[in-house]
N, C-alpha and C positions, 0 to 999 in steps of 0.2 A: 523464582524465575523472573527475570526482567526481560520484557520484550517491547519492541517497537514495530508497528506495522507501517510500511511505506508503500504508497502507490507510485510506481515509477515505470514508465513504459519501456525503459532500457534494461530494467532489472539490474544485473551486475555490470558495473562499468567503473571507470577510474574515479569518479566522484564518490561512489559508494565505498570503494576500497580505501581511498585516501581521506575522505571527509566524514565517513560514518564509523568505520571499523575502529579506528584508533581512539577518537574522543569518547565513544560509547563502550569501549572495551568489548566489542562484539566477539563472542567465541563461536557462534553458530549463525549461519545465514540459511534461511529457508526460502527457497523459491516456491511460491504457492501458485501453481499453474497446472491445469489439466493438460495443456499442450506440452509444456516442458517435461513434465513427469513421464510422458510417454515417448519422448524423443531422445534416444541414446546420444546422438551427436550433440544436441544442445546441452545435455547434462554434462557431457565430457568437457565441452568448451567452457562452461561456467565453472566447473571444478578446477580447471587449469588456471582460471583467472583470479582465484582468491589466494591470499597468502597461506603458506603451509600450516600455520598455527590456527587457522580458522576453518572449522568444519562447514561443509555445505551439503544441504539436503534438498532434493527436488521432490516435492510432494504434490499430490492432487489437492484441490481446494478442500475436499471432504476430509482427507487425511490431516491436513494442517489444522482444520477446525477441531477435529477430534483430539489431536495431540495438544493443542493449546488449552482446550477445556479440561483435559485430563492431566495437565501439568507434566507431560512427558519430558519436557526440557527444563524442569525447575532449577537445575543447577547450572544453567547456561545464561549468558546474555545474548538474546536472540534478536536478529533483524529479520523480519518476515517481509519479503518483497513480492508485491502483487503488481501485475502489469497494466491493469485497467480498472476503472470504476465498476464495470460490469462484473469482473471477477471479485472485486471487493464486496459488492452487494451479495453475490453468491456466497462468499465466505461468511459474511455477517449472518445471512439466513441459516447457514449450516451451524454456526456457533449457537445461535438462538434456538434452533431445533434441539440441540443437545442439552442446552441449559438456558431456560428462559431468563434467568436472572444474572447470567454472566455479563460482567461489565468489560466491554472492549475499551481499553485505554490506549492512549498514545497512538492515534492513527494520523499519519502524515501523508497528505496528498501533495507530492512535491515534484513530480516529473512527468507531465503530460504534454508532449510537444505538439507543435502545430501540424495539422494535416487536414485536408479536405476543407470543410466549412467551419472549422474551429476558430474561435475568437480568443485572442490572447488576453487573459485576465491579469496575470502577473508574469514575471520573467520566465518561469518554467511551467506555467499552467495555462493551457489552452483548452477551451471547452466548447462543445456544441450543445444543441438542444437536448439530445439524448443524454449527454453527460449531466446536464442540469437536472433532468428528471431522475437520474440515478442518485445524484447527491441528495435530492429531496427525499427519495425513498430511504436512503441510508440514515439521514438525519432523523427521519420519522421513527426510526428504531432506537432512538436515544443514543446514537453514536456521535461522538464529538470528533470533528474533522478539523485539522489545522494545516495550514500551508506554510512551509518554509523549505529552503533549499538545503541548508546544512544545520546540524544540531545547535550551533551557537547563534543562529539567526533568530530574529524576533518572530514569534509565532503569530500568524494571522488566522483568526477563527473564521472558518468557512461557514459555520453555523450562524454566527452573528451577522455576517455579511451576505448571507444567502439571498435575501430579497433583492439586494442591489445586483448581485451576480446574475440572478435569474432575469432581472429586467434588462441588464446589459447584454446578455447572450440572446434572449428571446425577443428583445425589443419591446416596444409599448403594446404591440398587438399580440398578447399572450394567446 
């Protein structure tokens, strides 16, 4: 199984369809969301938006963690879409509960738009103080987070730049 986990608040949209499915030869998209998994209308709309050759599953965070750890999709190229850093943190916790030594690879934080008091860090990455605390928690669990918009873009390590990001978002008065 080859998988990539992407945090993108829009979940399935044109950039995912055109920019991610083709280059990575994605055969399965998993929307990892407790909200979407329980919403028949959202599930239907998302299923209509993916090409016919790509399967789409809408799973709870717990289901996705269980299926990834237990290699349910080992014969697929999987793109796991998570809409927020809070859900990503919950997903990481669930994975590590199931398997303390499981290594979560290829986590892309790439689509968190501006809203409220969020500060733009990169073109498609806006964070507030709560987001920074979530990133800190996730990194503390030995998870590597990279920022990039499309698969061919240069990867920016959020782990390496975290002190600068934290200072930028929180200001000098931590």
